[in-house]
TIMI-980453 format. One line per 4 residues: number of its first residue (from 1); their letters; for each residue x, z, y of N, C-alpha, C. Coordinates in pm, whole numbers, plus 50000, padded with zeros to 5 digits. Each point is the difference from the previous one (the first is absolute). Layout:
# TIMI-980453
NUM) A) X/Z/Y/X/Z/Y/X/Z/Y ~ ...
This chain:
# TIMI-980453
1) XXXX) 40190/69927/96371/49958/49839/50022/50033/49959/49876 ~ 49899/49955/49930/50058/49930/49868/50054/49858/50039 ~ 50137/49965/49956/50060/49929/49974/49919/49856/49966 ~ 50008/49879/50039/49899/49870/49970/50098/49944/49896
5) XXXX) 49929/49945/49860/50098/49928/49938/50011/49902/50009 ~ 50115/49942/49967/50051/49874/50021/49954/49896/49895 ~ 50000/49898/50095/49943/49853/49919/50109/49924/50028 ~ 50005/49875/49894/50066/49875/50033/49899/49881/49943
9) XXXX) 50038/49892/50034/49943/49865/50001/49996/49972/49873 ~ 49900/49991/49968/49978/49959/49815/50018/49880/49980 ~ 49987/49923/50094/50058/49841/49924/49972/49901/50141 ~ 50025/49917/49952/49960/49902/50175/49873/49934/50016
13) XXXX) 49944/49995/50110/49870/49996/50015/49989/49936/50187 ~ 49906/49953/49996/49995/49953/50166/49821/50066/50040 ~ 50025/50012/50145/49933/50070/50074/49877/49908/50056 ~ 50041/49846/49974/49932/49924/50047/49852/49966/49929
17) XXXX) 49891/49940/50082/49842/50026/49915/50026/49896/49885 ~ 49931/50025/49906/49997/49934/49874/49927/49886/50009 ~ 50070/49888/49933/49926/49881/49982/49945/49971/49891 ~ 49899/49893/49988/49971/49958/49881/50055/49952/49930
21) XXXX) 50031/49966/49840/50090/49896/49942/49986/49880/50020 ~ 50117/49935/49982/49945/49831/50004/49910/49936/49873 ~ 49914/49920/50043/49916/49968/49903/50063/49812/49944 ~ 50040/49985/49902/50099/49889/49922/49859/49944/49947
25) XXXX) 49994/49885/50036/49935/49867/49939/50074/49919/49920 ~ 50023/49997/49819/50099/49975/49952/49903/49782/50010 ~ 50102/49937/49961/49943/49875/49989/49853/50011/49844 ~ 49955/49885/50044/49887/50005/49853/50058/49898/49901
29) XXXX) 49946/50050/49892/50023/49955/49849/49994/49831/50024 ~ 50081/49917/49982/50004/49835/49984/50074/49945/49906 ~ 49936/49880/49975/50006/49944/49871/50151/49912/50004 ~ 50023/49938/49924/50125/49923/49986/50035/49912/50107
33) XXXX) 49869/49967/50091/50035/49902/50152/50021/50089/50093 ~ 49993/50118/49996/49982/50097/50110/49883/50028/50068 ~ 49869/49919/49928/49893/50019/50059/49941/50158/49971 ~ 49928/50067/50083/49954/50126/49947/49864/50003/49932
37) XXXX) 49986/50088/49897/49855/50002/49919/49973/50177/50009 ~ 49868/49951/50041/49937/50100/50005/49866/50025/49900 ~ 49950/50091/49951/49866/50021/49930/49918/50083/50055 ~ 49910/49912/50089/49892/50028/50152/49886/50027/49903
41) XXXX) 49945/50118/50024/49799/49984/49993/49971/50090/50122 ~ 49838/49926/50006/49939/50075/50072/49927/50118/49973 ~ 49993/50089/50099/49939/50096/49963/49819/50001/50009 ~ 49984/49896/50077/49843/49947/49963/49957/49963/49873
45) XXXX) 49894/50026/49958/49954/49949/49850/49876/49877/50049 ~ 49990/49990/50139/49870/49894/50007/50040/49922/50138 ~ 49963/49914/50024/49999/49972/50151/50114/49866/50007 ~ 50033/49942/50127/50107/49899/49983/50131/50056/50004
49) XXXX) 50054/50141/50051/50099/50025/49926/50033/50042/49865 ~ 49916/50018/49918/50007/49980/49874/50021/49890/49937 ~ 49932/49886/50058/50025/49864/49971/50142/49937/50005 ~ 50042/50037/50073/50155/49969/50012/50108/49997/49890
53) XXXX) 50061/49880/49972/50076/49983/49911/50142/50005/50050 ~ 50065/50115/49990/50139/50057/50001/50075/49965/49904 ~ 49944/49924/49883/50105/49967/49920/50064/49832/50053 ~ 49964/49945/50067/50059/49872/50030/50047/50009/50170
57) XXXX) 50007/50110/50046/50043/50026/50130/50142/49928/50038 ~ 49981/49947/50143/50121/49896/49962/50108/50122/50061 ~ 50123/49989/49925/50146/50067/50041/50063/49924/50004 ~ 50111/49953/50127/50112/49976/50026/50151/50041/49933
61) XXXX) 50076/49910/49973/50118/50051/49928/50048/50051/50136 ~ 50096/50136/50003/50082/49996/50103/50124/49925/50079 ~ 50005/49909/49904/50094/49912/50005/49958/49899/50082 ~ 49900/49970/50019/49925/49893/50104/49976/50072/50127
65) XXXX) 50030/50104/50054/49959/50044/50122/50102/49933/50075 ~ 49975/49986/50113/50079/49947/50119/49969/50041/50116 ~ 50090/49981/50120/49944/50121/50123/49878/49890/50106 ~ 49949/49885/49979/49938/49931/50047/49890/50032/49937
69) XXXX) 49933/50089/49881/49892/50044/49955/49971/50123/50058 ~ 50083/50092/50113/49958/50107/50083/49908/49916/50103 ~ 49967/49877/50006/49914/49961/50114/49857/49959/49935 ~ 49993/49986/49839/49901/49955/49958/49920/50142/49963
73) XXXX) 49887/49977/49885/49959/50130/49963/49964/49942/49869 ~ 50055/50122/49918/49961/49988/49852/49914/50059/49908 ~ 49933/49966/49930/49912/50057/49907/50037/50113/49925 ~ 49936/50121/50030/50031/50145/49955/49908/50042/49887
77) XXXX) 49879/49984/49997/49918/50012/49873/49906/49829/49974 ~ 49925/49947/49907/49952/49875/50044/49909/49985/50098 ~ 49983/50141/50067/49868/49944/50093/50082/50057/50166 ~ 50103/50034/49998/50033/50094/50078/50126/49934/50038
81) XXXX) 50070/49966/50164/50122/49944/50023/50037/50091/50105 ~ 50127/50022/50037/50081/50028/50123/50089/49909/50049 ~ 49990/50052/50097/50116/49901/50101/49979/50037/50126 ~ 50083/49901/50095/50029/50043/50146/49898/49949/50070
85) XXXX) 49993/50012/50117/49933/49932/50107/50009/49859/50043 ~ 50085/49965/49933/50066/49838/50031/49901/49928/49861 ~ 50004/50049/49893/49905/49922/49876/49857/50021/50045 ~ 49912/50097/50096/49905/49965/50033/49945/49886/50088
89) XXXX) 50084/49952/50063/50017/49857/50106/50005/49885/49889 ~ 50044/50035/49884/49997/49886/49928/49855/49924/49948 ~ 49952/49907/50047/49842/50028/49955/49985/49913/49879 ~ 50127/49877/49967/50007/49935/49891/49999/50143/49880
93) XXXX) 50086/50074/50004/50016/50129/49861/49903/50034/50040 ~ 49902/50086/50078/49905/50046/49989/49843/49920/49889 ~ 50018/49859/50076/49893/49938/49946/50014/49995/49825 ~ 50166/49979/50002/50014/49948/49860/49998/50104/49905
97) XXXX) 50043/50092/50039/49993/50135/49915/49815/50088/50001 ~ 49939/49969/50094/49877/50010/49984/49978/50173/50062 ~ 50074/49991/50108/49979/50129/50070/49862/50027/50052 ~ 49924/50133/49975/49879/50003/50047/50012/50121/50091
101) XXXX) 50138/50087/50007/49974/50097/50119/50122/50050/50033 ~ 50023/49998/50116/50134/50016/50080/49977/50162/50040 ~ 50093/50066/49967/50047/50149/50064/50109/50045/50044 ~ 49992/50032/50115/50125/49992/50125/50012/50193/49973
105) XXXX) 50135/50024/49993/50044/50157/50010/50100/50000/50076 ~ 49891/50068/50130/50118/50018/50151/49995/50070/50070 ~ 50067/50039/50095/50000/50129/50116/49899/49919/50091 ~ 49926/50080/50026/49898/49960/50125/50046/50039/50117
109) XXXX) 49944/49931/50095/50067/49997/50154/50131/50007/50030 ~ 50064/49862/49928/50134/49974/50050/50044/49823/49975 ~ 50044/49939/50024/50060/49863/50010/49960/49972/49902 ~ 50032/50074/49879/50025/49941/49859/49846/49959/49960
113) XXXX) 49928/50118/50013/49852/49980/49972/49918/49889/50065 ~ 50052/49922/50139/49927/49943/50070/50020/49832/49900 ~ 50146/49983/49966/50042/49900/49934/49921/50001/49867 ~ 49978/50122/49928/49978/49981/49891/49826/49958/49977
117) XXXX) 49973/50040/50136/49826/49985/50001/50010/49848/49994 ~ 50110/49898/50102/49988/49874/49996/50010/49923/49835 ~ 50056/50068/49922/50021/49975/49893/49880/50009/49933 ~ 49942/50141/49989/49850/49995/49944/49902/49887/50046
121) XXXX) 49989/49966/50101/49914/49915/50064/50019/49840/49931 ~ 50063/50008/49916/50035/49856/49911/49865/49990/49901 ~ 49996/50111/49941/49857/50048/49914/49886/49938/50107 ~ 49987/50027/50098/49902/49931/50034/49976/49843/49992
125) XXXX) 50135/49982/50008/49991/49836/49994/49948/49956/49851 ~ 50061/50062/49895/50006/49963/49860/49852/50075/49958 ~ 49935/50072/50069/49866/50085/49972/50022/50075/49892 ~ 50098/50058/49956/50019/50151/49948/50019/50106/50059
129) XXXX) 49959/50112/49932/49989/50147/50028/50167/50020/50120 ~ 49986/50107/50064/50132/50063/50021/49949/50154/50031 ~ 50108/50060/50006/49987/50134/50054/50114/50051/50039 ~ 50020/50110/50100/50123/50067/50010/49966/50128/49996
133) XXXX) 50109/50072/49919/50037/50122/49953/50091/50068/50153 ~ 49960/50063/50084/50077/50053/50137/50019/50098/49977 ~ 50148/50061/50050/50053/50117/50022/50040/50029/50084 ~ 50041/50132/50060/50085/50050/50137/50105/50023/49975
137) XXXX) 50047/50034/49866/50153/50086/49974/50039/49959/49837 ~ 50097/49994/49961/49995/49963/49851/49956/50142/49919 ~ 49962/50124/50093/49961/50076/49888/49851/49966/49949 ~ 49958/49912/50091/49848/49954/49977/49983/49884/49832
141) XXXX) 50107/50004/49983/50033/49886/49900/49901/50019/49890 ~ 50022/50118/49969/49933/50083/49863/49866/50026/49988 ~ 49937/49978/50133/49855/49998/50009/49967/49892/50002 ~ 50068/49881/50017/49958/49848/49966/50002/49958/49885
145) XXXX) 50054/50094/49889/50004/49974/49836/49831/49987/49949 ~ 49928/50121/50014/49890/49966/49971/49893/49909/50016 ~ 50016/49966/50179/49923/49928/50073/50034/49867/49956 ~ 50132/49965/49992/50018/49838/49925/49931/50002/49857
149) XXXX) 49998/50099/49895/49955/49996/49910/49849/50005/50007 ~ 49917/49992/50090/49856/50006/50015/50001/49892/50003 ~ 50047/49919/50141/49982/49892/50024/50038/49873/49933 ~ 50088/50008/49904/50087/49901/49888/49880/50024/49887
153) XXXX) 49974/50085/49977/49881/50021/49884/49870/49976/50027 ~ 49945/50039/50126/49860/49934/50040/50019/49841/50021 ~ 50113/49949/50024/49967/49837/50073/50025/49933/49811 ~ 50087/50077/49907/49972/49937/49863/49887/50005/49952
157) XXXX) 49917/50091/49990/49883/49979/49987/49879/49909/50060 ~ 50030/49993/50089/49945/49914/50097/49991/49866/49994 ~ 50141/49965/49965/50060/49845/50053/50020/49958/49847 ~ 49945/49895/49894/50039/50009/49879/50148/49885/50015
161) XXXX) 50116/50044/49916/50123/49942/50024/50077/50030/50100 ~ 49958/50109/50065/50067/50057/50113/50165/50025/50001 ~ 50056/49933/50139/50191/50049/49963/50000/50032/50122 ~ 50090/50133/50040/50000/50058/50085/50185/50003/50042
165) XXXX) 50042/49948/50127/50107/49994/50061/50019/50138/50101 ~ 50102/50103/49973/50042/50099/50058/50129/49954/50094 ~ 50002/50073/50139/50119/49946/50037/50046/50112/50115 ~ 50128/49992/50058/50005/50077/50093/50103/49903/50108
169) XXXX) 50085/50003/50093/50105/49932/50075/50100/49933/49927 ~ 50041/50094/49876/50104/49961/49920/49907/49958/49853 ~ 49891/50050/49979/50007/49999/49836/50060/50111/49903 ~ 50109/50077/50104/50088/50081/49856/49985/50156/50029
173) XXXX) 49911/50058/50095/49993/50135/50052/49864/50032/49943 ~ 49897/50009/50129/49927/50063/50025/49879/49937/49882 ~ 50011/49862/50003/49891/49945/49928/50064/49988/49846 ~ 50129/50038/49967/50022/49987/49841/49971/50181/50003
177) XXXX) 49996/50081/50051/49952/50127/49994/49872/50021/49953 ~ 49923/49933/50078/49837/49959/49946/49960/49914/49853 ~ 50081/49942/49980/49977/49942/49920/50057/50048/49876 ~ 50109/50083/50008/50027/50095/49876/49921/50109/50001
181) XXXX) 49912/50078/50075/49910/50096/49990/49857/49875/49924 ~ 49990/49921/50021/49864/49947/49965/50025/49968/49837 ~ 50124/49958/49975/50013/49987/49855/49998/50132/49917 ~ 50056/50123/50074/49974/50142/49951/49858/50006/49996
185) XXXX) 49918/49961/50042/49866/50037/50005/49896/49920/49906 ~ 50042/49900/49989/49930/49914/49879/50060/49984/49874 ~ 50144/50018/49982/50042/50021/49866/50018/50087/49920 ~ 49984/50033/49857/50017/50097/49911/50159/50010/50004
189) XXXX) 50056/50165/50016/50103/50009/49942/50094/49969/50068 ~ 50010/49948/50153/50089/49968/50068/50021/50091/50142 ~ 50094/50070/50004/50074/50115/50103/50032/49911/50090 ~ 50039/50089/50110/50106/49928/50079/50109/49933/50006
193) XXXX) 50044/50035/49905/50153/49915/49972/49954/49867/49948 ~ 49941/50026/49870/49921/49865/49960/49955/49931/50105 ~ 49928/50000/50091/49942/49901/50129/50084/49977/50032 ~ 50070/50050/50063/50140/49956/50105/50088/49897/49916
197) XXXX) 50020/50011/49834/50056/49911/49901/49919/49871/50048 ~ 49888/50008/49978/49898/49853/49967/50005/49925/50135 ~ 49979/50074/50138/50035/49939/50125/50135/49920/50000 ~ 50118/50099/49991/50109/49958/50012/50033/49914/49918
201) XXXX) 49969/49972/49868/50031/49896/49901/49929/49848/50080 ~ 49889/50033/50058/49901/49881/50007/50059/49946/50144 ~ 50057/50103/50071/50021/49940/50182/50171/50100/49974 ~ 50078/49948/49972/50114/50059/50034/50101/50050/50092
205) XXXX) 49909/49942/50117/50081/50036/50118/49931/50155/50051 ~ 49885/50055/49941/49900/50096/50049/50145/50136/50055 ~ 49935/50103/50075/50097/50098/50050/49907/50115/49974 ~ 50017/50086/49886/49946/50139/49997/50098/50133/50012
209) XXXX) 49995/50042/50138/50075/50080/50076/49986/50126/49959 ~ 50080/50116/49972/49962/50117/49958/49902/50060/50065 ~ 49902/49961/50142/49903/50094/50010/49902/49946/49921 ~ 50012/49814/50001/49884/49919/49945/49966/50071/49808
213) XXXX) 50129/50023/49968/49984/50050/49857/49932/50120/50000 ~ 50069/50122/50096/49922/50112/50013/49824/50017/49995 ~ 49978/49886/50075/49891/49977/50020/49870/49951/49893 ~ 50077/49924/49937/49929/49922/49869/50029/50114/49919
217) XXXX) 50093/50086/49970/50003/50102/49878/49885/50072/50053 ~ 49989/50056/50137/49887/50082/49987/49833/49928/50003 ~ 50027/49880/50030/49861/49923/49971/49971/50004/49855 ~ 50084/50010/49918/49997/49998/49864/49936/50108/49948
221) XXXX) 50037/50098/50055/49983/50154/49942/49862/50010/50049 ~ 49949/50010/50110/49844/49976/50068/49925/49908/49899 ~ 50026/49884/49937/49946/49909/49922/49977/50069/49834 ~ 50131/50080/49962/49967/50094/49876/49893/50072/50036
225) XXXX) 50040/50118/50110/49893/50093/50002/49820/49966/50001 ~ 50014/49867/50083/49850/49960/50003/49945/49952/49850 ~ 50090/49932/49929/49975/49977/49886/49974/50130/49882 ~ 50062/50080/50000/50006/50129/49964/49889/50052/49975
229) XXXX) 49920/50022/50141/49926/50055/50055/49859/49930/49933 ~ 50025/49839/50024/49854/49949/49914/49996/50000/49879 ~ 50112/50035/49929/50017/49980/49872/49921/50170/49948 ~ 50027/50063/50075/49949/50146/49975/49802/49979/50012
233) XXXX) 49991/49985/50129/49891/49996/50079/49917/49896/49864 ~ 50063/49876/49931/49877/49925/49924/50001/50058/49850 ~ 50128/50072/49979/50012/50073/49864/49913/50154/49996 ~ 49983/50059/50143/49952/50120/49985/50112/50099/49963
237) XXXX) 50112/49998/50034/50083/50091/49938/50058/50067/50121 ~ 49948/50114/49990/50052/50115/50085/50148/49983/50037 ~ 50060/50047/50122/50088/50002/50064/50112/50092/49916 ~ 50112/49976/49978/50099/50100/49923/50023/50083/50096
241) XXXX) 49999/50150/49951/50038/50108/50064/50133/50095/49955 ~ 50085/50007/50072/50152/50019/49981/49943/50176/49995 ~ 50037/50049/49867/50018/50158/50019/50131/50039/50023 ~ 50009/50098/50090/50115/50084/50044/50010/50165/49931
245) XXXX) 50077/50020/49991/50022/50165/50011/50012/50042/50096 ~ 49947/50096/50040/49970/50092/50148/50118/50112/49960 ~ 50068/50041/50122/50082/50137/49989/49918/50122/50053 ~ 50070/50085/50007/49930/50121/50055/49951/49976/50178
249) XXXX) 50081/49939/50067/49971/49967/50126/49848/49876/50056 ~ 49981/49998/49888/49870/49892/50006/50101/49881/50011 ~ 50090/49954/50005/50055/49864/50018/50025/49929/49875 ~ 49986/49856/50007/50010/49886/49887/50128/49982/49960
253) XXXX) 50029/50029/49881/50154/50018/49970/49992/49866/49854 ~ 50064/49908/50003/49979/49881/49921/50149/50002/49926 ~ 50005/50068/49869/50168/49951/49950/49980/49928/49870 ~ 49948/49935/50029/50012/49884/49835/49909/49891/50071
257) XXXX) 49942/49992/50117/49915/49883/50055/50107/49891/50071 ~ 49927/49938/50053/50098/49893/50108/50101/50044/50115 ~ 49968/50093/50012/50120/50090/50107/50108/50044/49863 ~ 49964/50021/49903/50127/50063/49901/50071/49836/49972
261) XXXX) 49947/49875/49950/50070/49908/49982/50106/49924/50122 ~ 49930/50098/50130/50056/49896/50101/50125/50091/50067 ~ 49991/50133/49947/50083/50059/50076/50108/50085/49886 ~ 49968/50007/49888/50054/50065/49908/50151/49978/49925
265) XXXX) 50026/49886/50022/50118/49942/49979/50105/50033/50096 ~ 49953/50045/50148/50090/49970/50140/50069/50085/49967 ~ 50136/49994/50028/50106/50152/50009/50074/49981/50161 ~ 49970/49915/50074/50040/49959/50132/49968/50115/50088
269) XXXX) 50092/50094/50056/49932/50092/50093/50139/49962/50120 ~ 49913/50003/50174/50118/49963/50075/50116/50102/50037 ~ 49979/50103/49994/50066/50161/49994/50034/50115/49870 ~ 50078/49988/49956/50008/50112/49890/50081/50139/50043
273) XXX) 49944/50103/49904/50066/50143/50068/50130/50033/49972 ~ 50094/50035/50055/50150/50019/49954/49997/50140/49966 ~ 49906/50102/50017/50041/50118/49958/50019/49996/49831
């Protein structure tokens, strides 16, 4: 019976399940007054979104932020506001800002949902539109991103001078994610990192946890894929086909493509042969 070759641990490693890397959102570029500066351009070439002037977008200095502002709504884009449920009950604010659509982001069939419905009823008093994005779990949040974009864009097209207030109970979590996703949807060259920067710079108390960051990252990948497909369909360019060498067994081998770039420089091995 042949003796088994002895092996030793080659390096330190963990047997736990792999976890995705943290997504770090650095602070945005700011001017001398610590007010954030963004160069924003709409994707739309015509219509209400194309007519928005982002050059004169209201931006507040980070030095002006105070704890009390958590209970107020902030303007994120010239026509888009984000805030808590308490801001929706401020009828003077809604009138003065000219809000034309209230959008609630909520968990359905909960006490919170019923409370937020009472806040939405303010829209009936002021004769403005209202919409609820209901979800039964946090996993359904990403499905609300395109639904929200559709509702907002339809409202912008049908209501001249439209202004939208998106809210959840705190104005810092689910509604903030919906606003960030919408920003990616309508603005050119705004990925998930820059979208979160824009939202956080305007409403400093928002909370993008790791799960929400990954949802926004995934949604950005979806938007990129859709845009690439649309560009190919418009230009008539055929899809690029990767040519791979084939070994004698008919298996695909890629020595210099994507796999070569990913694994070519790796030297780690969990065990090494001592023979």
